[in-house]
N, C-alpha and C positions, 0 to 999 in steps of 0.2 A: 583233347584232340591229338595229343602226342601219340597215343596208341594207334589212332587211325592213320596218322602221318607215317608211322613206322611200317604199318601194314601196307600202305600204298607204295612206299619206297621199296619195300621188300618185293612186292609183286612186280613193280616196274623193273627192278634189277634182275629178277628171275626171268622175266620175259626177254630182256635184252640178252642175257646169257644164253637162253635157249635159241634165240634167233641168230646169234653169232656162232652157234655150233658147239657149245660147251657140253651138251648132252650127247646122247647117241647120235651117230651120223646118219642123216637122211640123204639119200641120193635119188634125185628125180629120174624117172624112166618112162618110156613110152611103150616099148616092146616087152610084153610079159614073158616070164620064163616059159620055155617050150613044154616043160613037164611040171606037174604039181606033185612034188614028193615030200615037201616039208611044210610045217605049220606056217600059216599066213595070217597077217593081221587083216581083219575085215571091218572096214568102216562103213556100216550099213545105215542109211538114212531113210526115214519116212518123213517127207517134207524136209524140214531143217532139224529134225530130232534124231539123235544118234541111238542106235541099239546097243545097250550096255548090260553086262552082268551086274546084278545088284550085290553090293557088299555093305559093310557097316564100319565106317561111313564111306569107304572108297568104292569105286566102280572100275570095271575094265571092259574091254571089248573082245569079241570072239577071236580066238587064235586057232584056226583049224586048217587042215589040208584043203578041204573043199567046203565052200559056203553051204552047199546042199545038205551037209550034215545037220544043220539046224532045222531042216524041214520047212524052210521059208523060201518062197520063190522070189528071185531077183528080177526086176524089170530090166536093169542094165548094170554093167560093171565096168569099171575103168581102172586099169593098172596105174598105180601112182609112182612106184619105185621101191627102193629098199631102205628099211630102217635097220642100220647095221647090215646084216645079211638076211634079214627077214622080209619077204615080199609084202607089199601093202596094196590093197584094193579098196576103191570106193564103190559102194553098191547102192542102187536106188530100189526102194521097196514101195509097193503100191499103198495108197492111202487105205486105211481100214485094216491093214494086215495086223493080226494080233501078234504080240511078241511071244517067243517061246517061253516055257516055264522058267521062272527065276530071272527073267530079263524084262527090261522096260525101255521105252523111248524117252530120252531126255534131251533138252536143249543144251547147247555147248556152254551157255552161261551157268547152267545148273551143275554141270560136271567139272567146271573149272576148279582146280584145287583138290578134286576127288579122283580124277583120272590121272594116270601117270603123265608127267609133264611132256615127255617126248611124244607120247601117243596123242596128247591133246593138240600139239602143234601140227601133227600130220592130219588130225581130224579137221582142223580149220582149213587146211588145203582141200581135203576130201569133199567137204560140204560144198565148196565153190565149184568143184569139178562136176559133182552130181547135179547141182543147180544149172550149170551151163549145159550139160547133156540133156536135161529135162526141158529147158526153155529154148534150145536151138535145134529143133527138129526139122524146120523148113527154112529154105533160103529166103532171107529178107528182101532179096532183089527180084526173084521170079517166082517164089512160092514152091519150088520143087523140094521134095524130101532130100535131106542132106545125107552124105556118106561120111563116116568117120575115117580120117586118114590114119594109116598105120605107121607112118614115119615121123609124125609130129602131132602135138596137141592141137588139132584143128579138125574142122568139118568142111567138106568141100561139096559144092553144088555140081552134080554131074552134067547139068545143062549149060549154065553160064560160067562155071568155073570159079565163082566167088568163094573165097575162103572165109571161114568164121572161126575166130579164136576165142578162148575164154576171156570174158570182160574183166578188165582191171579198173579199180576205182581208187586212185591215189588218196591217201589219207595221212594225217599227221597225228602224233601223240607226243605230248611234251610235259615234262615235270618242271614246274616253276617253283623255285626255292627262294626264301628270304631268311637267311640265317638258318635256324632250326625249324622254320615253318615251311609248309607246303601249301600251294594254292590248289584246292580240291573243288570238285563240283558234284552236284547230284542231278540225276535225271528222275523224272516222275515215275519211270519204270523200275527204279532201283528198289531193293528191299530196304526196310527201315534200318538206319544206321550205316548204310553203304555209301561210300564216296569213291570218286575216281579222279585220276589225273586228267588233264584236258586232252580231248581228242576230237577230230572232226574230219570230214571229207574236204578235199581240195576242189574249189570251184573252177570251171573252165577259164583258162587264161590266167589263173592265179598261181603265184610261186608258192613254194613250201613255206617260206618265211612269212609271206603275206597271210597264209592260212593260219599260221601260229598266232600272229598279231590279232587277227579277227576273232579267233577262238578265245584268246585271253580277254579281249575287250568285251566279249559277250558273256563272260563268266560272272 
């Protein structure tokens, strides 16, 4: 189990370093560049699967001036911000769209460790924005088609004025240690031999600390 523990500890530390900004700097943005003159990272999703260039064993995502260069039609696109000085967009593709030659659609779990780490963390943001855009087309209060606001990450109802923001689902992830041992868990969805540190969503009215205790007790 020592090898599994070291892998889990390494993955956890890598994630913490990335989230604390030790990699390339990502700056969130709402207003896209006025002109497209430089290569741009395109995080294109069909459902929750990312469009990637296949490598061996690594993968990467398109970096083009215009997404249309791939010959694939985008249903919607959302400006995310800058990774260092490179613009980033999230793109929604229609179900059934075939990938361009040399590319494929893969889930984020499948590309973890194979996609550049900084790109992976932006991809986790991008998939949530694409899902929000796809599932928030109409006002939940009056049913009117929503309009995307240009000054903030929100959609507004032109009739009742209700604002709709991307949904946040608070969660915890915790590394429980006892000396040189780690408490790891398995999900029935995991590949053989794969373990994880403990994680879970926070329930309504529950504190982060209470969520940690619950997850540890359920392991």
